[in-house]
Each structure stands twice: as structure tokens, then as C-alpha cells.
C-alpha positions as CSV (number, residue, x, y, z in Angstrom):
1,M,15.8,1.9,16.7
2,D,12.0,2.2,16.3
3,F,9.9,0.2,13.9
4,S,9.6,2.9,11.1
5,R,13.4,3.7,11.1
6,A,14.2,0.0,11.0
7,I,11.8,-0.6,8.2
8,L,13.1,2.4,6.2
9,S,16.7,1.3,6.8
10,G,15.9,-2.2,5.7
11,I,14.3,-1.0,2.4
12,R,17.2,1.3,1.8
13,S,19.6,-1.5,2.3
14,L,17.7,-3.9,0.0
15,L,17.4,-1.2,-2.8
16,N,21.1,-0.5,-2.6
17,K,21.8,-4.2,-2.9
18,H,19.5,-4.9,-5.7
19,F,20.4,-1.9,-7.8
20,S,24.2,-2.5,-6.9
21,T,24.6,1.1,-5.6
22,T,24.7,3.2,-2.5
23,D,22.6,5.9,-4.0
24,F,19.5,5.2,-1.9
25,E,20.0,7.5,1.1
26,A,16.6,9.1,1.5
27,S,15.3,9.4,5.1
28,T,11.6,9.3,4.1
29,M,9.4,6.8,2.2
30,D,8.6,9.6,-0.3
31,G,12.3,10.2,-0.9
32,L,13.0,6.6,-1.4
33,H,10.2,6.5,-3.9
34,R,11.6,9.4,-5.9
35,Q,15.0,7.8,-5.9
36,T,13.7,4.4,-7.0
37,A,11.6,6.0,-9.7
38,A,14.7,7.8,-11.0
39,A,16.8,4.6,-11.0
40,V,13.9,2.7,-12.8
41,N,13.5,5.5,-15.3
42,H,17.2,5.4,-16.1
43,L,17.2,1.6,-16.6
44,L,14.0,1.8,-18.7
45,R,15.8,4.1,-21.1
46,H,19.3,2.6,-21.0
47,N,19.3,-1.0,-19.8
48,F,15.9,-2.7,-19.8
49,S,17.3,-6.2,-19.4
50,Q,19.1,-5.1,-16.2
51,L,15.8,-3.7,-14.8
52,L,14.0,-7.0,-15.7
53,Q,16.7,-9.0,-13.7
54,I,16.3,-6.6,-10.8
55,L,12.5,-7.1,-10.8
56,Y,13.0,-10.8,-10.9
57,R,15.5,-10.8,-7.9
58,I,13.1,-8.6,-6.0
59,D,10.3,-10.9,-6.8
60,V,7.9,-8.2,-8.1
61,D,4.7,-9.9,-9.5
62,E,5.1,-10.4,-13.2
63,Q,1.4,-9.7,-14.0
64,K,1.6,-6.3,-12.1
65,V,4.8,-5.4,-14.1
66,K,3.1,-6.2,-17.4
67,Q,0.1,-4.0,-16.3
68,V,2.4,-1.1,-15.3
69,M,4.2,-1.4,-18.7
70,T,1.0,-0.3,-20.4
71,C,1.2,3.2,-18.9
72,P,1.4,5.9,-21.5
73,S,4.7,7.5,-20.6
74,T,8.1,6.3,-19.3
75,D,7.9,8.5,-16.3
76,E,4.5,7.0,-15.4
77,V,5.9,3.5,-15.8
78,A,8.9,4.4,-13.7
79,D,6.7,5.9,-10.9
80,S,4.4,2.9,-10.9
81,M,7.2,0.4,-11.0
82,A,8.9,2.2,-8.1
83,H,5.7,1.8,-6.1
84,L,5.6,-2.0,-6.9
85,I,9.3,-2.3,-5.9
86,I,9.0,-0.4,-2.6
87,K,5.8,-2.2,-1.8
88,R,7.5,-5.7,-2.2
89,E,10.6,-4.7,-0.3
90,L,8.4,-3.3,2.4
91,Q,6.7,-6.7,2.7
92,K,10.1,-8.5,3.0
93,V,11.4,-6.0,5.7
94,Q,8.3,-6.2,7.7
95,T,8.3,-10.0,7.6
96,R,11.9,-10.2,8.7
97,F,11.4,-7.5,11.4
98,M,8.4,-9.5,12.9
99,Y,10.3,-12.8,12.8
100,N,13.4,-11.2,14.5
101,R,11.1,-9.8,17.3
102,Q,9.7,-13.2,17.9
103,N,13.0,-14.9,18.4
């Protein structure tokens, strides 16, 4: 498995775990972003407290979340929040990948 596939698979796995689903199946980063934005948008509209719990577990920077929440539309908030989520998960997966390669 090459680096990019391992990274994508790791992000998909973390998203499925944090969102308690198996819906994240995309094979590209853009696809994962769209799926994440859709999931965030749903939670923004129907279960905001669950979204906050997920963001806390993922460890997305609180100040960045507050900044994103000022976007004018729910769709923009969801898109920006998806970017923050994927960026944070990418950091985790890359770190794990590098430490596993060293051992």
C-alpha cells in the first residue's frame, strides 16, 4: 500500500469512527471532503451538540471552529468545517504513518 492510499484509508477509517458510521467510502480526498461536508451540514441542522462532541474528539482547534461559525451560510460553515476536520485527521494519520515506518 503506497503512502497516499494509506493516508486516505486512515482518514476514512477515522471519519467513520468519529461519525459512528460506515458512510465515508470515497476514494479521493475531494470525495471525502464532500462526504464530510454533507455529514457536518446534516449535524449543523439536526444535532449541533453531537457535532460539537465530534469536533472535540477529533481535536479541531476551538478558535478555528468559532471563526468558521461566522460564515454567512450553513453550507459555507459545513464546507469550512469539513476542511478543518480533514486537515486534523490528515495530521494524525501522517504522524502515525511516519512513526510506524520508523519502528
